C-alpha positions, 0 to 999 in steps of 0.5 A, a space after each residue: 672153866 666153872 663159868 663156862 657158857 652153856 650152849 642151847 638148842 630147841 628140841 622138836 618138842 619145843 623145849 630147850 636143851 642146854 649143854 657144856 662142851 668140854 675136852 677134845 672137840 674132835 675126840 670120842 663123845 661122852 654125854 654126861 648126866 649130872 646128879 640132883 641138883 646140878 648142871 652140865 657145867 659141873 663137869 667143867 672141872 674134868 675138862 683137862 682130863 677129858 682133853 688128855 684122854 681125847 674125849 669130848 665131854 658133853 655135860 647136859 643140863 637135864 630137864 629143869 636144871 640150868 638152861 634146859 626147860 622143865 618137862 612135866 610128866 617126864 619119864 626116864 625113857 624121854 631122855 633117850 630122844 633128847 640125847 639122840 637129838 643132841 647127838 644128831 645136832 652135833 653130828 655124832 653117830 656113836 657115843 658113850 654115856 655116864 651118869 652120877 647119882 640121879 643121873 645114873 638112871 638116865 644113862 641106863 635108859 640110853 643103854 636100854 633103848 639105844 644100845 646100837 648107838 652106845 660105845 660104853 655106859 658108866 654109872 657113878 654112885 647111881 640110884 637103883 630101882 626101889 619100887 619093889 624093895 627100898 634100899 635105905 640102910 645107911 642112907 642119910 635121913 633126908 633121902 630115907 624120908 623121900 624114899 619112903 614118901 615116893 615109894 607109897 605116893 600114888 601117881 594119881 595124886 601127882 597133880 596135888 603134889 604139884 599144887 602143894 609145891 606151888 603153895 610152898 614157893 613163897 616160903 622157899 624164896 627167902 631160903 634160896 635167896 640166902 643160899 644164892 647170896 652166900 654160896 660158900 656158907 652153904 657149901 660149908 653147911 653141906 660139908 658138915 652133913 657129909 661123911 668125912 671122906 666126902 667132906 674132904 673132897 668138898 674141901 678142895 678149892 676146885 670142888 668147892 668152886 663147883 658146888 658154890 657155882 651150883 648153889 649160886 644158880 639155884 632156883 625154884 625150877 631146879 628144886 622142882 626138877 630135883 623132886 621129880 628126879 627123886 620120884 622117877 628114880 624111886 618109882 618103876 623105871 619103865 624097864 628092868 635092869 635085865 633088859 639091858 644088853 650092853 656092858 655097864 660099868 658101875 663105880 660105887 663107894 662103900 661109905 656113900 650115905 647119899 646113895 648107899 653101896 646096896 644100890 651099886 650092888 643091886 644094879 651090878 647083880 641085876 644087869 646081864 653084863 656088869 663090871 663093878 668097881 668098888 671104891 673102898 673108903 670113898 663116898 658119894 663124890 668119888 667122881 672127882 677122883 675117878 673121872 679119868 679112869 671112868 672116861 677111859 673105861 667107857 671109851 675103851 682107852 687104856 686107863 682102867 680101875 684095878 679094883 674092877 670085879 664082874 657081877 659081884 654077889 650082893 
């Protein structure tokens, strides 16, 4: 399933939007937002679980990833029009949304702006707003540096940043080329940078295959989209968490170094109606073990997480 062919539509804006259609095509639809970098096809590893639960799992290639067109000047609210346009194209009236890591904020944007179309919303290891308060304690060094830069980089200089990005492309090409030619070596390098719990997840054959396929598909557009994602997630979102009226489920591991536990806690306490699913001893990639309960929870099925606790204290 990792080599699954993506489907593509042309949006009213003229951009392309791609997705991978998984699980039970006649089931309840769940739109899934991948992390950064990533692709909708990354969710193919959950195809069997989705089928078993009667869920149509639609893994979206977010703008600039996979086969979806990059969108300059993108805002979090833009995802709402894209998802509802895709839902209309598929003939789906109501649906659930889930987002992992940098895919968490887009899921929450859907909850903010189209609550009438949602049957559920889940955030897995997702980023919280950091424009006012940095949440970097326990975060890996590279993410901590990016957080500091984007929190203080003025919007008016985004054009300069884009120009600098183009200047670095020639130096980036050999590195991307090496990674694409040797994806297994890159996955091994990633394992060495992660906490033991996440490294163990990446050591599984089916998970390593997902990451190897993602590395093999890396290109400059995806790197640019990943940079844009970090900036959007760290800056002002355009809405506050307490403006969201629908119930939100949040899963977070206490050993996550990519997006520390403080992000999950901040979201849970800032939302009006949140259920926090604490995952002790787990890290950023808990999504691979918890997807069945995540899909069951956001669609109202019977498999639930016994560790859930409403509105925890920070």
